[in-house]
C-alpha positions as a Markdown table, in Angstrom:
| # | Residue | x | y | z |
|---|---|---|---|---|
| 1 | Unk | 61.5 | 21.4 | 11.1 |
| 2 | Unk | 64.5 | 21.5 | 13.4 |
| 3 | Unk | 67.0 | 24.2 | 12.4 |
| 4 | Unk | 70.7 | 24.2 | 12.9 |
| 5 | Unk | 73.2 | 27.1 | 12.8 |
| 6 | Unk | 75.4 | 28.0 | 9.9 |
| 7 | Unk | 78.8 | 27.1 | 11.4 |
| 8 | Unk | 81.4 | 26.2 | 8.8 |
| 9 | Unk | 79.7 | 27.9 | 5.9 |
| 10 | Unk | 81.3 | 30.8 | 3.9 |
| 11 | Unk | 78.5 | 33.1 | 2.9 |
| 12 | Unk | 78.6 | 36.1 | 0.5 |
| 13 | Unk | 76.7 | 39.2 | 1.5 |
| 14 | Unk | 75.9 | 41.2 | -1.6 |
| 15 | Unk | 74.1 | 44.2 | 0.1 |
| 16 | Unk | 75.3 | 47.8 | -0.2 |
| 17 | Unk | 78.0 | 48.8 | 2.3 |
| 18 | Unk | 75.5 | 50.8 | 4.4 |
| 19 | Unk | 73.0 | 48.0 | 4.5 |
| 20 | Unk | 75.3 | 45.0 | 4.9 |
| 21 | Unk | 76.0 | 45.1 | 8.7 |
| 22 | Unk | 72.6 | 43.9 | 9.9 |
| 23 | Unk | 72.7 | 40.8 | 7.7 |
| 24 | Unk | 76.3 | 40.2 | 8.6 |
| 25 | Unk | 75.6 | 40.3 | 12.3 |
| 26 | Unk | 72.8 | 37.7 | 11.9 |
| 27 | Unk | 75.0 | 35.4 | 9.9 |
| 28 | Unk | 78.0 | 35.6 | 12.2 |
| 29 | Unk | 75.8 | 35.0 | 15.2 |
| 30 | Unk | 74.9 | 31.7 | 13.5 |
| 31 | Unk | 78.6 | 30.8 | 13.1 |
| 32 | Unk | 79.0 | 31.7 | 9.4 |
| 33 | Unk | 82.1 | 33.3 | 7.9 |
| 34 | Unk | 80.9 | 36.3 | 5.8 |
| 35 | Unk | 82.4 | 37.6 | 2.6 |
| 36 | Unk | 81.4 | 41.1 | 1.6 |
| 37 | Unk | 80.8 | 41.8 | -2.1 |
| 38 | Unk | 78.8 | 45.0 | -2.4 |
| 39 | Unk | 76.8 | 44.9 | -5.6 |
| 40 | Unk | 74.8 | 48.1 | -5.1 |
| 41 | Unk | 76.0 | 51.6 | -4.4 |
| 42 | Unk | 73.6 | 54.5 | -3.7 |
| 43 | Unk | 74.2 | 57.8 | -5.5 |
| 44 | Unk | 72.3 | 61.1 | -5.6 |
| 45 | Unk | 70.3 | 61.8 | -8.7 |
| 46 | Unk | 71.9 | 64.3 | -11.1 |
| 47 | Unk | 69.1 | 66.9 | -10.5 |
| 48 | Unk | 67.7 | 67.4 | -7.0 |
| 49 | Unk | 65.3 | 70.2 | -7.9 |
| 50 | Unk | 62.0 | 68.1 | -7.7 |
| 51 | Unk | 63.2 | 66.2 | -4.6 |
| 52 | Unk | 64.2 | 69.5 | -2.8 |
| 53 | Unk | 60.9 | 71.1 | -3.6 |
| 54 | Unk | 59.0 | 68.1 | -2.2 |
| 55 | Unk | 61.1 | 68.1 | 1.0 |
| 56 | Unk | 60.3 | 71.8 | 1.5 |
| 57 | Unk | 56.6 | 70.9 | 1.2 |
| 58 | Unk | 57.1 | 68.1 | 3.6 |
| 59 | Unk | 58.7 | 70.4 | 6.2 |
| 60 | Unk | 55.6 | 72.7 | 5.8 |
| 61 | Unk | 53.3 | 69.8 | 6.6 |
| 62 | Unk | 51.7 | 69.8 | 3.1 |
| 63 | Unk | 51.5 | 66.0 | 2.8 |
| 64 | Unk | 49.1 | 63.7 | 4.6 |
| 65 | Unk | 51.5 | 60.7 | 4.3 |
| 66 | Unk | 55.2 | 60.1 | 3.8 |
| 67 | Unk | 55.8 | 56.6 | 2.6 |
| 68 | Unk | 59.3 | 55.2 | 3.0 |
| 69 | Unk | 60.0 | 51.8 | 1.2 |
| 70 | Unk | 63.6 | 51.1 | 2.1 |
| 71 | Unk | 66.5 | 52.0 | 4.4 |
| 72 | Unk | 68.3 | 53.6 | 1.3 |
| 73 | Unk | 65.5 | 56.1 | 1.2 |
| 74 | Unk | 65.9 | 56.9 | 4.9 |
| 75 | Unk | 69.6 | 57.7 | 4.5 |
| 76 | Unk | 69.0 | 59.8 | 1.4 |
| 77 | Unk | 66.2 | 61.7 | 3.2 |
| 78 | Unk | 68.4 | 62.4 | 6.3 |
| 79 | Unk | 71.4 | 63.5 | 4.2 |
| 80 | Unk | 69.4 | 65.8 | 1.9 |
| 81 | Unk | 67.4 | 67.4 | 4.8 |
| 82 | Unk | 70.7 | 68.1 | 6.5 |
| 83 | Unk | 72.1 | 69.6 | 3.3 |
| 84 | Unk | 69.1 | 71.9 | 2.9 |
| 85 | Unk | 69.2 | 72.9 | 6.5 |
| 86 | Unk | 65.7 | 71.6 | 7.2 |
| 87 | Unk | 65.4 | 70.7 | 10.8 |
| 88 | Unk | 63.8 | 67.4 | 11.6 |
| 89 | Unk | 61.6 | 69.1 | 14.3 |
| 90 | Unk | 59.6 | 70.7 | 11.5 |
| 91 | Unk | 58.6 | 67.3 | 10.2 |
| 92 | Unk | 57.9 | 65.8 | 13.7 |
| 93 | Unk | 55.7 | 68.7 | 14.5 |
| 94 | Unk | 53.7 | 68.5 | 11.3 |
| 95 | Unk | 50.5 | 66.3 | 10.9 |
| 96 | Unk | 52.2 | 64.2 | 8.2 |
| 97 | Unk | 51.9 | 60.5 | 9.0 |
| 98 | Unk | 54.7 | 58.0 | 8.2 |
| 99 | Unk | 54.3 | 54.6 | 6.7 |
| 100 | Unk | 57.4 | 52.3 | 6.5 |
| 101 | Unk | 57.9 | 49.1 | 4.5 |
| 102 | Unk | 59.8 | 46.6 | 6.6 |
| 103 | Unk | 60.9 | 46.6 | 10.2 |
| 104 | Unk | 64.5 | 47.6 | 9.2 |
| 105 | Unk | 63.1 | 50.7 | 7.4 |
| 106 | Unk | 61.1 | 51.5 | 10.5 |
| 107 | Unk | 64.1 | 51.2 | 12.7 |
| 108 | Unk | 66.2 | 53.4 | 10.4 |
| 109 | Unk | 63.4 | 56.0 | 10.4 |
| 110 | Unk | 63.5 | 56.2 | 14.2 |
| 111 | Unk | 67.3 | 56.4 | 14.4 |
| 112 | Unk | 68.1 | 58.6 | 11.4 |
| 113 | Unk | 65.0 | 60.9 | 11.2 |
| 114 | Unk | 63.6 | 60.7 | 14.8 |
| 115 | Unk | 60.1 | 60.1 | 13.3 |
| 116 | Unk | 57.3 | 58.0 | 14.7 |
| 117 | Unk | 56.1 | 55.3 | 12.2 |
| 118 | Unk | 52.3 | 55.4 | 12.1 |
| 119 | Unk | 51.9 | 52.4 | 9.8 |
| 120 | Unk | 54.1 | 49.3 | 9.4 |
| 121 | Unk | 52.2 | 46.8 | 7.2 |
| 122 | Unk | 52.7 | 43.1 | 7.8 |
| 123 | Unk | 53.5 | 42.5 | 4.1 |
| 124 | Unk | 54.5 | 44.8 | 1.4 |
| 125 | Unk | 51.8 | 44.4 | -1.3 |
| 126 | Unk | 51.0 | 47.7 | -3.1 |
| 127 | Unk | 47.3 | 47.3 | -3.0 |
| 128 | Unk | 47.1 | 46.3 | 0.7 |
| 129 | Unk | 49.5 | 49.1 | 1.6 |
| 130 | Unk | 47.3 | 51.6 | -0.3 |
| 131 | Unk | 44.2 | 50.3 | 1.5 |
| 132 | Unk | 45.9 | 50.5 | 4.9 |
| 133 | Unk | 46.7 | 54.2 | 4.5 |
| 134 | Unk | 43.0 | 55.0 | 4.1 |
| 135 | Unk | 43.8 | 57.6 | 1.5 |
| 136 | Unk | 41.0 | 59.1 | -0.5 |
| 137 | Unk | 40.3 | 61.9 | -2.9 |
| 138 | Unk | 42.4 | 64.9 | -2.0 |
| 139 | Unk | 44.9 | 63.0 | 0.1 |
| 140 | Unk | 48.5 | 64.0 | -0.6 |
| 141 | Unk | 51.2 | 61.4 | -0.5 |
| 142 | Unk | 54.9 | 61.9 | -0.7 |
| 143 | Unk | 56.8 | 58.9 | -2.0 |
| 144 | Unk | 60.6 | 59.4 | -2.4 |
| 145 | Unk | 62.1 | 56.3 | -4.0 |
| 146 | Unk | 64.7 | 54.9 | -6.3 |
| 147 | Unk | 65.0 | 56.2 | -9.9 |
| 148 | Unk | 64.2 | 52.7 | -11.1 |
| 149 | Unk | 61.2 | 52.0 | -8.7 |
| 150 | Unk | 58.3 | 50.0 | -10.2 |
| 151 | Unk | 55.1 | 52.1 | -10.6 |
| 152 | Unk | 52.8 | 49.5 | -8.8 |
| 153 | Unk | 52.5 | 51.4 | -5.6 |
| 154 | Unk | 51.9 | 54.8 | -7.2 |
| 155 | Unk | 49.1 | 53.4 | -9.4 |
| 156 | Unk | 47.5 | 51.7 | -6.4 |
| 157 | Unk | 47.5 | 54.9 | -4.5 |
| 158 | Unk | 46.1 | 56.9 | -7.4 |
| 159 | Unk | 43.3 | 54.3 | -7.9 |
| 160 | Unk | 42.4 | 55.0 | -4.3 |
| 161 | Unk | 42.1 | 58.7 | -5.1 |
| 162 | Unk | 45.3 | 60.0 | -3.6 |
| 163 | Unk | 47.5 | 62.7 | -5.2 |
| 164 | Unk | 50.9 | 61.1 | -5.2 |
| 165 | Unk | 54.2 | 63.0 | -5.3 |
| 166 | Unk | 56.6 | 60.2 | -6.4 |
| 167 | Unk | 60.1 | 61.6 | -6.6 |
| 168 | Unk | 63.4 | 60.0 | -7.7 |
| 169 | Unk | 65.5 | 60.5 | -4.6 |
| 170 | Unk | 68.5 | 58.3 | -5.5 |
| 171 | Unk | 69.9 | 56.0 | -8.1 |
| 172 | Unk | 71.6 | 52.7 | -7.8 |
| 173 | Unk | 74.9 | 51.8 | -9.5 |
| 174 | Unk | 77.1 | 48.7 | -9.4 |
| 175 | Unk | 79.1 | 48.5 | -6.2 |
| 176 | Unk | 82.8 | 48.0 | -5.6 |
| 177 | Unk | 85.2 | 46.9 | -3.0 |
| 178 | Unk | 84.9 | 44.2 | -0.4 |
| 179 | Unk | 86.3 | 40.7 | -0.8 |
| 180 | Unk | 87.8 | 39.2 | -4.0 |
| 181 | Unk | 84.8 | 37.0 | -4.6 |
| 182 | Unk | 85.9 | 35.7 | -8.1 |
| 183 | Unk | 89.1 | 34.5 | -6.4 |
| 184 | Unk | 87.0 | 32.7 | -3.8 |
| 185 | Unk | 84.9 | 31.1 | -6.5 |
| 186 | Unk | 88.0 | 29.8 | -8.3 |
| 187 | Unk | 89.2 | 28.4 | -4.9 |
| 188 | Unk | 85.8 | 26.7 | -4.5 |
| 189 | Unk | 85.4 | 28.0 | -1.0 |
| 190 | Unk | 82.1 | 29.9 | -1.3 |
| 191 | Unk | 79.1 | 28.0 | 0.0 |
| 192 | Unk | 76.2 | 30.5 | -0.3 |
| 193 | Unk | 75.5 | 33.8 | -2.1 |
| 194 | Unk | 72.6 | 35.9 | -0.6 |
| 195 | Unk | 70.5 | 38.3 | -2.6 |
| 196 | Unk | 68.1 | 40.8 | -1.0 |
| 197 | Unk | 66.7 | 42.6 | -4.1 |
| 198 | Unk | 66.5 | 42.3 | -7.9 |
| 199 | Unk | 69.1 | 45.1 | -8.1 |
| 200 | Unk | 71.6 | 43.1 | -6.1 |
| 201 | Unk | 71.1 | 40.2 | -8.6 |
| 202 | Unk | 71.5 | 42.3 | -11.7 |
| 203 | Unk | 74.5 | 44.2 | -10.4 |
| 204 | Unk | 76.1 | 41.1 | -9.0 |
| 205 | Unk | 76.1 | 39.6 | -12.5 |
| 206 | Unk | 77.4 | 42.8 | -14.0 |
| 207 | Unk | 80.2 | 43.2 | -11.4 |
| 208 | Unk | 81.2 | 39.5 | -11.7 |
| 209 | Unk | 81.5 | 39.8 | -15.5 |
| 210 | Unk | 83.6 | 43.0 | -15.2 |
| 211 | Unk | 86.0 | 41.0 | -12.9 |
| 212 | Unk | 86.4 | 38.1 | -15.3 |
| 213 | Unk | 83.8 | 35.9 | -13.7 |
| 214 | Unk | 80.4 | 34.5 | -14.8 |
| 215 | Unk | 77.2 | 33.0 | -13.5 |
| 216 | Unk | 78.7 | 29.5 | -14.1 |
| 217 | Unk | 80.9 | 30.0 | -11.1 |
| 218 | Unk | 77.9 | 29.5 | -8.9 |
| 219 | Unk | 77.0 | 26.0 | -10.2 |
| 220 | Unk | 78.0 | 24.4 | -6.8 |
| 221 | Unk | 76.9 | 27.3 | -4.7 |
| 222 | Unk | 73.6 | 27.7 | -2.8 |
| 223 | Unk | 71.8 | 30.8 | -4.0 |
| 224 | Unk | 69.3 | 32.3 | -1.4 |
| 225 | Unk | 66.9 | 35.1 | -2.2 |
| 226 | Unk | 64.8 | 37.3 | 0.1 |
| 227 | Unk | 61.5 | 36.8 | -1.9 |
| 228 | Unk | 60.0 | 35.6 | -5.1 |
| 229 | Unk | 60.7 | 38.7 | -7.1 |
| 230 | Unk | 64.4 | 38.5 | -6.2 |
| 231 | Unk | 64.4 | 34.8 | -7.0 |
| 232 | Unk | 62.8 | 35.5 | -10.4 |
| 233 | Unk | 65.6 | 38.0 | -11.2 |
| 234 | Unk | 68.2 | 35.4 | -10.2 |
| 235 | Unk | 66.6 | 32.7 | -12.4 |
| 236 | Unk | 66.5 | 35.0 | -15.4 |
| 237 | Unk | 70.3 | 35.2 | -15.0 |
| 238 | Unk | 70.4 | 31.4 | -14.8 |
| 239 | Unk | 71.5 | 31.4 | -11.2 |
| 240 | Unk | 70.6 | 28.2 | -9.3 |
| 241 | Unk | 68.1 | 29.4 | -6.7 |
| 242 | Unk | 67.7 | 26.9 | -3.8 |
| 243 | Unk | 66.3 | 29.1 | -1.1 |
| 244 | Unk | 63.5 | 31.6 | -1.2 |
| 245 | Unk | 62.7 | 33.3 | 2.2 |
| 246 | Unk | 59.1 | 33.0 | 3.3 |
| 247 | Unk | 59.4 | 36.2 | 5.3 |
| 248 | Unk | 60.8 | 39.1 | 3.2 |
| 249 | Unk | 63.2 | 40.3 | 5.9 |
| 250 | Unk | 66.9 | 39.6 | 6.5 |
| 251 | Unk | 65.8 | 37.6 | 9.6 |
| 252 | Unk | 63.5 | 35.5 | 7.5 |
| 253 | Unk | 66.3 | 35.0 | 4.9 |
| 254 | Unk | 68.7 | 33.7 | 7.6 |
| 255 | Unk | 66.0 | 31.5 | 9.1 |
| 256 | Unk | 65.1 | 30.0 | 5.7 |
| 257 | Unk | 68.8 | 29.4 | 5.0 |
| 258 | Unk | 69.1 | 27.6 | 8.4 |
| 259 | Unk | 66.1 | 25.4 | 7.6 |
| 260 | Unk | 67.5 | 24.5 | 4.2 |
| 261 | Unk | 70.8 | 23.3 | 5.5 |
| 262 | Unk | 69.1 | 21.5 | 8.4 |
| 263 | Unk | 67.1 | 19.5 | 5.9 |
| 264 | Unk | 70.3 | 18.6 | 4.0 |
| 265 | Unk | 72.0 | 17.4 | 7.2 |
């Protein structure tokens, strides 16, 4: 299918402030005007004791694998290692291998942690990721993640025989700042709202309600989601999902959006 650019469209980027720029650059390169409405903000967990203990073990090379599932995790790792005074060279010199979920996460690992990514699966499916790691009985895996992360990956790794140290490294809260999106909805000049995770959906609805808006404001707006789980979350909030990216990357999301509008033209 022939694709066209996004010139003339006003698109809301709901990603966290630290994550938003990559998606914004892709959209602006296609001619879109981007509105920023951060729905997610990353905060440290109240108690860092378990996370700090695991990071100390990581620096000592006591894990076979470090699994990083998001760019948020990368930033938290970098910040906390710096706070603890743990040099990155201690990790690079260890025998711990690194697995990243998603090309953006792999890029962030290289830039923020100066680590080589040993495994970058084509698709993030817990069972296939667990199999790709070739873990077995006695393998030690460090999995820093969100406080609300689903247990699917942990269970898959444990079924493979690994000893998994899954630690809450951060928590997500409703974001703030950015553009006055409710006002733009009232003006009728928002064409698309993009969601890149279930958290962005849930927090979008919460934030919109707190700012005197509601899901009904999106009745004439194209809702685009990065994958089926995000789309499912949007539909549970009765948001009208028209686009679901085939590739679960921001590049795939923009490409699917282009294809959608090309078909309408």
